[in-house]
C-alpha positions in Angstrom: -5.9 24.0 -61.2 -4.2 22.3 -58.5 -6.3 24.3 -56.0 -9.6 22.6 -57.4 -7.8 19.0 -57.7 -6.3 19.1 -53.8 -10.3 20.7 -52.7 -12.4 18.0 -54.8 -10.1 15.1 -53.4 -10.6 13.0 -50.8 -8.0 14.8 -48.6 -9.7 18.4 -49.5 -13.0 17.5 -48.2 -11.4 15.8 -45.3 -9.9 19.2 -44.7 -13.3 20.9 -45.4 -15.0 18.5 -42.5 -12.3 19.0 -40.3 -12.2 22.8 -40.3 -16.0 23.3 -40.8 -15.2 24.4 -44.2 -13.2 26.9 -43.6 -10.1 25.9 -45.6 -10.9 24.8 -49.6 -13.9 27.1 -50.2 -16.2 26.5 -53.2 -17.0 30.0 -54.5 -20.7 29.8 -53.3 -18.9 30.0 -49.8 -16.5 32.7 -50.9 -17.4 36.4 -49.4 -18.7 38.7 -52.5 -19.7 35.8 -54.5 -22.4 36.7 -56.6 -25.5 34.3 -57.1 -26.7 34.3 -60.5 -30.0 35.9 -60.3 -31.9 33.0 -61.8 -31.3 31.2 -58.6 -31.5 34.3 -56.3 -33.9 36.6 -57.3 -37.3 34.7 -58.8 -38.7 37.3 -60.6 -35.4 37.1 -63.1 -35.9 33.5 -63.7 -39.4 33.8 -64.7 -38.5 36.8 -67.1 -35.2 34.4 -68.3 -38.2 31.4 -68.6 -40.5 33.8 -70.5 -37.4 35.4 -72.7 -37.1 31.6 -73.5 -40.1 31.0 -74.6 -40.5 34.0 -77.0 -37.3 33.3 -78.7 -38.6 29.6 -79.3 -41.6 30.7 -80.5 -39.5 33.1 -83.3 -37.8 30.1 -84.3 -40.2 26.8 -83.6 -38.9 25.5 -86.5 -35.5 24.5 -84.6 -35.0 20.7 -83.4 -34.8 20.5 -79.7 -31.3 20.0 -77.9 -31.9 18.0 -74.5 -29.8 19.6 -72.1 -27.6 17.8 -68.9 -29.3 14.8 -67.4 -29.6 16.9 -64.0 -31.7 19.5 -65.8 -34.2 17.1 -67.0 -37.2 15.9 -65.5 -36.9 12.0 -64.7 -37.9 9.7 -67.4 -39.5 7.2 -65.5 -42.4 9.7 -64.9 -42.0 11.5 -68.3 -41.5 8.9 -70.8 -44.2 5.6 -71.5 -42.8 2.0 -72.3 -42.4 3.3 -76.1 -39.6 5.6 -75.1 -41.7 8.3 -76.7 -42.2 11.4 -74.8 -45.8 12.7 -73.8 -46.8 15.5 -75.7 -46.9 18.0 -72.6 -43.0 16.9 -71.8 -41.9 17.3 -75.6 -43.5 20.9 -75.8 -41.8 21.6 -72.5 -38.5 20.7 -73.6 -39.0 22.6 -77.4 -39.8 25.4 -75.6 -36.9 25.9 -73.1 -34.3 24.0 -74.3 -34.3 25.0 -78.2 -34.2 28.7 -76.6 -31.1 27.4 -74.3 -29.5 26.6 -77.6 -30.1 29.7 -78.9 -29.4 32.1 -76.0 -27.4 30.1 -74.1 -24.9 27.4 -75.8 -24.6 23.8 -75.7 -24.8 22.5 -72.1 -21.9 19.8 -72.4 -23.0 16.6 -71.6 -21.0 13.3 -70.3 -21.1 10.3 -71.8 -22.4 8.3 -69.0 -26.0 10.7 -68.9 -25.5 11.0 -73.0 -26.2 7.0 -72.8 -28.4 6.8 -70.2 -31.3 9.5 -71.3 -31.0 7.8 -74.7 -34.1 6.2 -75.3 -34.4 5.6 -79.1 -32.1 5.8 -81.8 -32.7 9.5 -82.8 -31.8 10.1 -78.9 -28.4 8.7 -79.2 -28.0 10.4 -83.0 -28.9 13.4 -81.5 -25.9 12.8 -78.6 -23.5 12.2 -81.0 -24.5 15.2 -82.9 -24.0 17.3 -79.9 -20.7 15.5 -79.2 -19.1 16.3 -82.3 -20.1 20.3 -82.2 -17.4 22.4 -81.5 -17.6 24.8 -78.1 -18.9 27.9 -78.6 -18.9 31.1 -76.2 -19.5 30.6 -72.6 -23.4 31.2 -72.1 -25.1 31.8 -68.9 -27.6 28.4 -68.3 -31.0 28.7 -68.0 -32.4 26.6 -65.1 -35.4 24.7 -65.4 -38.6 25.4 -63.0 -41.1 22.5 -62.4 -44.4 22.5 -61.9 -44.7 22.5 -58.2 -42.0 25.2 -57.6 -38.6 23.3 -57.6 -35.8 25.2 -59.8 -33.3 22.6 -61.1 -29.5 23.6 -60.0 -27.7 23.4 -63.2 -23.8 24.2 -64.3 -23.8 28.3 -64.1 -22.7 28.4 -67.8 -22.2 26.4 -70.7 -18.3 26.6 -69.8 -18.8 26.3 -65.8 -15.4 24.8 -64.4 -17.1 22.5 -62.1 -18.8 20.4 -65.0 -16.1 17.5 -65.6 -16.5 17.7 -69.2 -15.3 21.4 -69.4 -11.8 20.7 -67.1 -8.7 21.5 -69.2 -6.8 18.5 -70.8 -4.2 18.5 -68.1 -6.6 17.9 -65.2 -8.4 15.1 -67.2 -5.1 14.1 -68.1 -4.0 13.7 -64.1 -7.6 12.3 -63.1 -7.3 9.4 -65.9 -3.8 8.7 -65.2 -4.6 7.4 -61.7 -7.7 5.8 -62.9 -5.0 3.8 -65.4 -2.8 3.0 -62.7 -5.3 2.1 -59.9 -6.9 -0.4 -63.1 -2.9 -1.6 -64.1 -2.5 -2.5 -60.1 -5.6 -4.2 -59.5 -5.3 -6.2 -63.0 -1.5 -6.7 -62.3 -2.5 -8.5 -58.6 -4.0 -11.1 -60.3 -1.1 -12.5 -62.4 1.7 -11.3 -60.1 0.4 -14.0 -58.1 0.9 -17.0 -60.6 5.4 -17.2 -60.1 4.0 -17.8 -56.3 2.7 -21.4 -56.7 5.5 -23.3 -56.9 7.0 -22.0 -53.6 3.5 -22.4 -52.2 3.3 -26.1 -52.9 6.3 -26.8 -51.4 6.0 -24.5 -48.3 2.1 -25.7 -47.5 2.5 -29.3 -49.1 -0.7 -29.0 -51.5 -1.3 -29.7 -55.1 -0.9 -27.0 -58.0 -3.8 -27.2 -58.7 -4.7 -26.0 -54.7 -2.1 -23.5 -55.3 -3.9 -21.8 -58.2 -6.8 -21.1 -56.2 -4.7 -17.5 -55.0 -5.0 -16.8 -58.4 -9.1 -18.2 -59.9 -10.5 -16.7 -56.7 -8.8 -13.0 -57.1 -10.2 -13.5 -60.6 -13.3 -14.7 -59.6 -14.2 -11.9 -57.2 -13.3 -9.0 -59.2 -15.9 -10.2 -61.7 -18.2 -10.5 -58.3 -17.4 -6.9 -57.3 -19.1 -4.7 -60.1 -22.4 -6.5 -59.5 -22.4 -4.3 -56.0 -20.2 -1.4 -56.6 -21.2 -0.4 -59.6 -24.7 1.1 -58.5 -23.2 2.3 -55.7 -21.2 4.7 -57.2 -24.1 5.6 -59.2 -26.3 7.1 -56.4 -26.0 10.6 -56.6 -25.5 10.9 -52.7 -22.2 8.8 -52.8 -20.2 9.2 -56.1 -17.4 7.7 -57.2 -15.2 8.5 -54.7 -16.2 7.3 -51.6 -16.1 3.4 -53.2 -12.8 3.6 -54.8 -11.0 5.3 -51.6 -12.7 2.9 -48.7 -12.4 -0.3 -51.0 -8.7 0.8 -52.4 -7.6 1.3 -48.8 -8.9 -2.2 -47.5 -7.0 -3.8 -50.7 -4.1 -2.0 -49.8 -4.2 -3.2 -45.9 -5.1 -6.5 -47.0 -1.9 -7.0 -48.7 0.0 -7.3 -45.6 -1.8 -10.5 -44.4 -1.5 -12.0 -47.7 1.9 -11.6 -47.4 2.2 -13.3 -44.0 -0.3 -15.7 -44.1 0.7 -19.2 -43.0 -1.9 -21.8 -44.4 -3.6 -22.0 -47.9 -7.0 -21.6 -46.6 -6.0 -18.3 -45.4 -4.2 -17.5 -48.3 -7.3 -18.3 -50.6 -9.6 -16.1 -48.3 -7.6 -13.1 -48.5 -7.1 -13.5 -52.2 -10.5 -13.5 -52.8 -10.8 -10.5 -50.6 -8.2 -8.8 -52.4 -10.0 -9.0 -56.0 -13.6 -8.2 -54.3 -12.3 -4.7 -52.7 -10.1 -4.2 -55.9 -12.6 -4.5 -58.3 -14.5 -0.9 -58.4 -11.9 0.5 -60.4 -13.4 -2.4 -63.0 -16.9 -1.8 -62.1 -16.7 2.2 -62.5 -13.2 3.4 -64.0 -14.5 3.6 -67.4 -17.6 5.5 -65.6 -15.3 7.8 -64.4 -14.0 8.2 -68.0 -17.2 8.6 -69.3 -17.8 11.7 -66.9 -15.1 13.8 -68.4 -15.2 13.0 -72.0 -17.4 13.1 -74.9 -18.8 10.2 -76.7 -16.5 10.9 -80.0 -13.4 11.3 -77.8 -14.1 8.2 -75.1 -12.9 5.1 -77.6 -9.6 7.1 -77.3 -9.4 7.1 -73.4 -11.2 3.9 -73.0 -8.6 2.0 -75.0 -5.8 3.3 -72.6 -8.2 2.1 -69.9 -7.8 -1.1 -71.7 -4.3 -1.3 -72.8 -3.9 -0.9 -68.7 -6.5 -4.0 -68.1 -4.9 -6.1 -70.7 -1.3 -5.5 -69.9 -1.9 -5.6 -66.1 -1.9 -9.6 -66.0 0.7 -10.2 -68.3 3.4 -7.8 -66.4 2.1 -9.2 -63.1 4.8 -12.4 -63.5 7.9 -10.1 -65.2 8.0 -8.0 -62.0 7.4 -10.9 -59.3 9.3 -13.9 -61.5 12.8 -12.9 -60.5 12.2 -11.7 -56.4 10.3 -15.1 -56.2 12.9 -17.1 -57.3 15.5 -15.1 -55.5 13.8 -14.8 -52.2 10.4 -16.3 -51.6 6.7 -16.8 -52.8 5.7 -13.8 -50.3 7.6 -11.0 -52.4 4.8 -11.3 -54.9 2.4 -9.9 -52.6 4.8 -7.6 -51.2 5.7 -5.7 -54.8 2.3 -5.3 -55.0 1.5 -3.5 -52.3 5.0 -1.1 -52.6 3.0 -0.3 -56.0 -0.8 -0.2 -54.8 0.1 1.9 -51.6 1.6 5.1 -53.4 -1.4 4.8 -55.8 -3.6 5.3 -53.2 -1.9 8.1 -51.3 -1.8 10.2 -54.9 -5.8 9.1 -55.2 -6.3 10.8 -52.1 -4.8 13.9 -53.0 -5.2 14.2 -56.5 -8.6 12.3 -57.4 -11.7 14.8 -57.7 -15.0 13.5 -57.9 -16.5 13.4 -61.3 -19.7 12.3 -61.5 -22.1 15.1 -62.3 -24.8 13.6 -60.2 -23.1 14.2 -57.4 -21.1 17.3 -57.9 -24.7 19.4 -58.8 -26.3 17.5 -55.5 -23.5 19.2 -53.3 -24.1 22.6 -55.2 -27.6 22.4 -54.7 -26.9 22.3 -50.9 -24.4 25.1 -50.7 -27.1 27.7 -52.9 -29.8 26.6 -50.4 -27.1 28.0 -47.3 -26.7 30.8 -49.2 -29.6 31.8 -50.5 -32.1 29.9 -47.7 -34.3 29.1 -50.7 -35.4 25.7 -50.6 -36.9 25.2 -53.8 -33.1 24.8 -55.2 -32.8 21.2 -55.7 -30.4 19.3 -58.4 -32.3 16.5 -60.2 -30.0 13.9 -58.4 -31.6 14.8 -55.2 -35.0 14.5 -56.3 -34.1 10.9 -58.4 -32.1 10.2 -54.8 -35.6 10.5 -52.6 -37.2 8.2 -55.2 -34.8 5.6 -55.6 -35.6 2.3 -54.3 -33.5 -0.7 -53.3 -35.6 -3.2 -55.0 -34.5 -1.0 -58.5 -31.1 -1.0 -57.6 -31.0 -5.2 -57.0 -32.7 -5.3 -60.3 -30.7 -3.2 -62.3 -27.3 -4.7 -60.4 -27.9 -8.3 -60.3 -31.3 -9.3 -62.1 -30.7 -7.4 -65.5 -27.3 -8.1 -66.3 -28.5 -12.1 -66.2 -32.3 -11.5 -68.4 -30.5 -10.0 -71.1 -27.9 -12.6 -71.4 -30.5 -15.2 -71.7 -33.1 -13.3 -73.7 -31.0 -11.5 -76.1 -28.9 -13.3 -78.7 -26.7 -10.1 -79.5 -26.1 -9.8 -75.8 -25.8 -13.5 -75.0 -23.2 -14.1 -77.9 -21.1 -11.0 -76.8 -20.8 -12.6 -73.6 -19.5 -16.0 -74.2 -17.4 -14.7 -76.8 -15.5 -12.2 -74.6 -15.9 -14.6 -71.8 -13.9 -17.8 -74.3 -11.3 -15.6 -75.4 -10.7 -14.2 -71.4 -10.8 -17.3 -70.4 -8.1 -18.3 -72.8 -5.8 -15.3 -71.9 -5.7 -16.5 -68.2 -5.3 -20.2 -69.1 -1.7 -18.7 -70.6 -0.6 -18.5 -66.7 -1.1 -22.1 -67.0 0.3 -22.8 -70.0 3.8 -20.4 -70.1 5.6 -22.7 -67.4 4.8 -26.0 -69.5 6.0 -24.4 -72.3 9.0 -22.2 -71.3 10.4 -24.1 -68.5 9.8 -27.5 -68.8 9.9 -27.6 -73.0 12.6 -24.4 -73.3 14.1 -24.5 -70.1 13.4 -21.1 -69.0 14.0 -20.0 -65.2 10.9 -18.4 -63.5 12.1 -15.3 -64.2 13.1 -15.7 -68.1 9.4 -17.3 -68.4 8.0 -14.2 -67.0 9.7 -12.0 -69.6 7.7 -13.9 -72.4 4.5 -12.5 -71.0 6.0 -9.2 -72.6 4.7 -10.2 -76.0 0.9 -9.4 -74.9 2.0 -6.0 -73.9 3.5 -5.7 -77.7 0.3 -7.3 -79.1 -1.7 -5.0 -77.1 0.7 -1.5 -78.8 0.1 -2.8 -82.0 -3.4 -3.2 -81.5 -4.0 0.4 -80.0 -2.1 2.4 -82.3 -4.0 0.6 -85.4 -7.2 0.7 -83.3 -6.5 5.4 -83.0 -5.9 5.4 -86.7 -9.1 3.7 -87.1 -10.8 5.4 -85.0 -9.4 9.0 -86.2 -9.3 8.6 -89.8 -12.5 6.7 -90.6 -15.0 6.5 -87.6 -14.8 10.2 -86.2 -15.0 11.7 -90.2 -17.9 9.5 -91.0 -19.9 10.4 -87.5 -19.3 14.0 -87.9 -20.9 13.6 -91.8 -23.3 10.7 -92.2 -24.0 10.2 -88.4 -23.4 7.5 -86.2 -25.3 4.7 -88.3 -26.0 1.4 -87.7 -24.6 -0.1 -84.3 -23.1 -3.1 -86.3 -20.8 -0.3 -88.3 -18.7 -0.8 -84.9 -18.0 -4.6 -85.6 -16.6 -4.0 -89.2 -13.1 -4.5 -87.8 -14.2 -7.4 -86.1 -15.1 -9.3 -89.1 -11.1 -9.2 -90.4 -9.5 -9.6 -86.6 -11.4 -12.2 -85.3 -9.4 -14.5 -87.7 -6.1 -13.1 -85.9 -7.4 -15.1 -82.6 -7.6 -18.8 -83.8 -4.5 -18.0 -86.3 -2.3 -17.1 -83.0 -3.7 -19.9 -81.0 -2.7 -21.9 -83.6 0.9 -20.5 -84.3 1.4 -20.5 -80.0 0.3 -24.4 -80.1 2.5 -25.9 -83.1 5.4 -23.6 -82.7 5.4 -24.8 -78.7 7.8 -27.4 -79.2 11.6 -28.2 -78.1 12.6 -28.3 -82.1 11.5 -24.8 -82.7 12.6 -22.0 -81.9 10.6 -20.0 -78.9 10.3 -16.6 -80.7 7.9 -18.6 -82.6 5.7 -19.3 -80.0 5.7 -15.9 -79.1 4.5 -14.7 -82.1 1.6 -16.3 -81.9 0.5 -14.6 -78.8 1.7 -11.3 -80.3 -0.9 -12.4 -82.9 -3.5 -13.8 -80.7 -3.4 -10.1 -78.3 -4.2 -8.0 -81.1 -7.2 -10.1 -82.5 -8.7 -10.2 -78.9 -7.9 -6.4 -77.9 -9.4 -5.2 -81.2 -12.7 -7.7 -80.4 -13.0 -6.6 -77.3 -13.1 -2.7 -78.6 -15.3 -3.3 -81.1 -18.0 -5.3 -79.0 -17.6 -2.3 -76.1 -18.4 0.3 -79.0 -21.4 -1.8 -80.2 -23.4 -2.8 -76.9 -23.8 0.7 -75.6 -24.6 1.8 -79.1 -27.4 -0.9 -79.3 -28.5 -0.8 -75.6 -27.3 2.9 -74.8 -30.0 2.6 -71.6 -28.8 -0.4 -69.9 -24.8 -0.2 -70.7 -23.7 -0.2 -67.2 -25.6 -3.7 -66.9 -24.6 -5.1 -69.8 -20.7 -4.0 -68.7 -21.3 -5.6 -64.9 -22.9 -8.8 -66.6 -20.1 -9.1 -69.3 -17.9 -8.8 -66.8 -19.2 -11.4 -64.6 -19.3 -13.7 -67.3 -15.6 -13.0 -68.5 -14.1 -13.6 -64.8 -15.8 -16.8 -64.3 -14.9 -18.4 -67.3 -11.7 -17.3 -66.6 -11.7 -18.3 -63.1 -12.2 -22.2 -64.4 -9.6 -21.7 -66.9 -6.8 -22.0 -64.1 -8.0 -24.7 -62.9 -8.7 -26.4 -66.1 -6.1 -25.5 -68.7 -3.6 -27.7 -66.7 -4.8 -30.8 -66.9 -5.9 -30.4 -70.5 -2.7 -29.2 -71.9 -1.2 -32.3 -69.6 -3.4 -34.9 -71.0 -3.6 -33.5 -74.9 -0.3 -31.9 -74.8 0.0 -28.0 -75.4 -0.3 -28.5 -79.2 -3.7 -30.4 -79.2 -5.0 -28.2 -76.3 -4.5 -25.5 -77.4 -5.7 -25.9 -81.0 -8.8 -27.1 -79.1 -9.5 -23.9 -77.5 -8.6 -22.2 -81.2 -11.3 -24.3 -82.6 -14.1 -22.5 -80.8 -12.7 -19.3 -81.4 -13.2 -20.6 -85.4 -17.1 -21.2 -84.0 -17.0 -17.4 -82.9 -15.8 -16.3 -86.5 -19.2 -16.9 -87.8 -21.5 -15.9 -85.0 -19.2 -12.3 -85.5 -20.4 -12.2 -89.4 -24.2 -13.0 -88.3 -24.3 -10.2 -86.1 -23.1 -7.9 -88.6 -25.3 -8.9 -91.2 -28.5 -10.0 -89.1 -28.2 -7.5 -86.2 -30.6 -5.1 -87.3 -33.4 -8.1 -87.1 -31.7 -9.2 -83.8 -32.3 -5.5 -82.8 -35.6 -5.2 -84.1 -37.0 -8.4 -82.3 -35.0 -7.3 -78.5 -37.0 -5.5 -75.6 -33.8 -4.1 -74.9 -32.6 -2.2 -77.7 -33.1 1.1 -78.7 -35.5 1.8 -81.8 
């Protein structure tokens, strides 16, 4: 595992380039490696395909099993607008892929590919069935041969170690942990700035609202960034790692001038750039996890990713609160540098590429160099050649906006998550009013109150895992995925926790009431928002599987935009109305969203039937 991690990491790829591939060789480059006959001998492939067709004819009643997306014809060519396969392609799938099931076992498909190729509800059900099946014995995978003679390079066997789905649990844990830490550092970078605002007001002679630009511009930028970085990372020729490593290196470097800047406009611009260059982990961190984990196990790892994203902002003020008081406002940025730098170094040495499109594209190149056969191509190479800039722009910029305006379910979930995210970020302006002015805490002690958010997330994640393990998984294995609205069942109950927690915080924030009362309100609110977001983020890809990437990019943009505004409107709101009335006003908005959750649960099927984007 260690050798593969180093070889596939940015460090290993640079060493391979510098030594002209003499070090960190792939199996295809090793002397004595035997190329599978299906790639090196055309006659052998024809024989295997003939055997596959014969086996299928002997078992014509067996349902087809779709292979990895890399061994499938391009959907845009083979599917009509209704999402129904053309008959010739369906016959081809039944002939080849049923035989693959019989002779070769199951191709192990990452979640990203499973969602992208699910045109209909039946397709999605098929993918969950595959994800829930136990791994069989290792068997060779027969590559496809297209009508023009192209041989599609695929995984060699069903347990091919190059397939991220087949990586050991230890390797997946190493990669996942780095994604979590990367996400934690970037999200922490937003609120770690908050304790510095008073020092910036004094040094630069600006108002508190202007000083808050250092926080709001960062949050706005990491909402804009995914609209660019997400489609770039989906390009087979690029993959996940280059956007991660290049932009995160810029993030680390820019922390130095941010800590040294001598004027407020420069600080605001630098903080915007930090958020923009830190955002790739927010755009594609979930995609990296989807590359490695199946649909069944994905909720567990995504909830840990959400844990890092939710707790990052809450941990920032704790880390910088005491140092800013002891030294000066610049220490918050130095501390972020000390955290982000080592994480980048770890990723440089130990973060392999997870995109199967990129992995198989590079495998096809090695096989062509070995065999001299230019017919060997990966499906991603073909897709890359047909990729158009206009399609990328539509996918990343237009479609998220289009779906939010034309689909009521998408619009509601975007508004709801944006609202609770905006309220969450308003706390970074409300907490100083409550705990410093009302209760007399210093900046460091006030930062400790953000631990209540971490406590709420820990309670949420343990409850969520128990729900998925004891209820969701058995239901999927025995009855299938069912209607997407079933993923909203927990939200019917926990949606009440948001206004309850806010009302507790609002009216317990009083010097006559012990400060622990308001902290309990934050814990209750956090439990509500964490579980609601988990429910929504499971519901959306099951309803709109083909457009999951666009949905999350649009949702992230909506959340970050409102959070940016909340940072500035919250202080006037709380000072003019008071914390009690101001927070109660926001709590009232979340009460209205409870009604929306129930409408989505009971009438979601009718909304899906009318939607042009939902899987039918």
